[in-house]
C-alpha positions in Angstrom: 5.9 28.6 -9.7 9.4 27.7 -10.9 11.0 24.8 -12.7 11.4 22.8 -9.4 7.7 23.3 -8.6 6.8 22.4 -12.2 8.6 19.1 -12.0 7.4 18.4 -8.5 3.8 18.8 -9.5 4.3 16.4 -12.5 6.2 13.8 -10.5 3.8 13.8 -7.5 0.8 13.5 -9.8 2.5 10.6 -11.7 3.2 8.7 -8.5 -0.2 9.3 -7.0 -1.8 8.1 -10.3 0.1 4.9 -9.9 1.8 5.6 -13.2 -1.5 5.8 -15.2 -1.3 8.7 -17.6 -5.0 9.7 -17.8 -5.3 9.7 -14.0 -2.0 11.7 -13.8 -3.5 14.4 -16.0 -6.6 14.6 -13.9 -4.6 15.0 -10.7 -2.2 17.5 -12.3 -5.0 19.7 -13.7 -6.8 19.6 -10.3 -3.7 20.5 -8.3 -2.5 23.2 -10.7 -6.0 24.8 -10.8 -5.6 25.7 -7.1 -2.6 27.9 -7.9 -3.0 31.6 -8.8 -3.6 32.5 -12.4 -0.1 33.9 -12.7 1.4 30.6 -11.4 -0.7 28.6 -13.9 0.5 30.9 -16.7 4.1 30.4 -15.5 3.5 26.6 -15.6 2.4 27.0 -19.2 5.5 29.1 -20.1 7.8 26.6 -18.4 6.2 23.8 -20.3 6.6 25.7 -23.6 10.4 26.1 -22.9 10.8 22.4 -22.1 8.8 21.4 -25.2 10.8 23.8 -27.4 14.1 22.7 -26.1 13.3 19.0 -26.7 12.5 19.5 -30.4 15.6 17.5 -31.4 16.1 15.2 -34.4 17.5 12.3 -32.5 14.7 12.5 -30.0 12.3 12.4 -32.9 14.1 9.2 -34.1 13.4 7.7 -30.7 9.7 8.7 -30.9 9.6 7.3 -34.5 10.9 3.9 -33.3 8.8 3.7 -30.1 5.6 4.6 -31.9 6.2 2.8 -35.2 6.3 6.1 -37.0 5.9 9.7 -35.9 4.3 12.7 -37.6 4.8 16.3 -36.5 1.7 16.1 -34.2 2.8 12.8 -32.9 6.2 14.3 -32.0 4.4 17.1 -30.0 2.5 14.4 -28.1 5.6 12.3 -27.6 7.4 15.3 -26.0 4.3 15.8 -23.8 4.6 12.1 -22.8 8.3 12.6 -22.1 7.7 15.7 -20.0 4.9 13.9 -18.1 7.4 11.2 -17.1 9.4 13.7 -15.0 12.6 15.7 -14.9 15.1 12.8 -14.8 13.7 10.9 -17.9 13.4 14.2 -19.8 16.9 15.4 -19.1 18.4 12.0 -19.7 16.6 11.6 -23.0 18.1 14.9 -24.2 21.6 13.6 -23.4 20.9 10.3 -25.1 17.4 9.4 -26.5 18.4 5.7 -26.5 18.2 6.0 -22.7 14.5 5.6 -23.0 15.1 1.9 -23.7 16.1 1.6 -20.0 13.2 3.6 -18.7 11.0 1.5 -16.4 7.6 1.9 -18.0 5.2 0.2 -15.6 2.2 0.0 -18.0 1.7 -1.2 -21.5 0.7 1.7 -23.7 0.2 1.2 -27.4 1.7 4.6 -28.1 4.1 6.8 -26.2 2.1 10.0 -26.5 0.4 12.4 -24.2 -1.6 14.9 -26.1 -3.4 16.1 -22.9 -0.1 17.3 -21.4 -0.1 20.1 -23.9 -3.5 21.4 -22.5 -2.8 21.0 -18.8 -2.2 24.7 -18.1 -5.3 25.7 -20.2 -7.6 23.2 -18.5 -6.2 24.2 -15.0 -6.6 27.9 -15.8 -10.2 27.4 -16.9 -11.0 25.4 -13.9 -9.4 28.1 -11.7 -11.6 30.8 -13.3 -14.7 28.6 -13.6 -15.0 29.0 -17.4 -14.7 26.9 -20.5 -13.7 30.0 -22.6 -10.5 29.2 -24.4 -9.9 32.8 -25.4 -9.1 34.1 -21.9 -6.3 31.7 -21.4 -4.7 32.3 -24.8 -5.0 36.1 -24.5 -3.3 35.9 -21.1 -0.6 33.5 -22.0 0.4 35.5 -25.1 0.8 38.6 -22.9 2.6 36.7 -20.1 6.4 36.5 -20.1 8.8 34.9 -17.7 11.7 37.0 -16.4 15.0 36.5 -18.3 16.7 34.9 -15.3 13.8 32.4 -15.0 14.3 31.4 -18.6 18.0 31.1 -18.2 17.6 29.1 -15.0 15.4 26.6 -16.9 17.7 26.3 -20.0 20.9 26.1 -17.9 19.7 22.8 -16.5 19.4 21.1 -19.9 22.4 19.4 -21.5 22.3 17.9 -24.9 24.1 15.0 -26.4 26.7 16.0 -29.0 24.7 14.3 -31.8 21.2 15.3 -30.6 20.5 16.9 -34.0 21.9 14.1 -36.0 20.0 13.5 -39.3 18.4 10.1 -39.7 16.1 8.2 -41.9 14.4 4.8 -41.7 17.6 3.1 -43.1 19.9 4.2 -40.2 17.5 4.1 -37.2 19.3 1.1 -35.8 22.5 3.0 -35.5 20.8 6.2 -34.2 18.9 4.5 -31.3 20.1 0.9 -31.2 18.5 -0.1 -27.9 15.1 1.3 -28.7 15.3 -0.2 -32.2 15.8 -3.7 -30.6 12.9 -3.2 -28.3 10.3 -1.5 -30.6 11.2 -1.9 -34.2 
């Protein structure tokens, strides 16, 4: 499991599910569960890196506009949604979150959230070992580490827009993410 396999699994499941998020998660969990436990743990660690690296203020502004407001939990689920859309949308959104206004979203979701994406490695791991015990996965993932070169390989592919950590409030959302503001606010 590496970053390329991570993104391939997500994109293939998304296409096979005909862009339906719930179906995508079922396919992704099923496919990932067939990998070794170590590979599933790697998938989990890779997800953690991408989620952490996307914790940016301007991306939160995009989530806020697209969802009509966005709490801390909502922002976690929004980043799960963004990662579940694939590598290109993820990387482009970190360069300019307003890019999401141009994203072809082939279905009409009320919210741009994917809470289940956060649990994909856990559910796949448990399916792999044939158990519903949450403790086993969490014990293993806490102990599991990616190699330094694997971490740098992931982080090196991410570029951020200059103003990605720009402060915002409801009064300046239109100037922070103007295209999203026109579409969703």
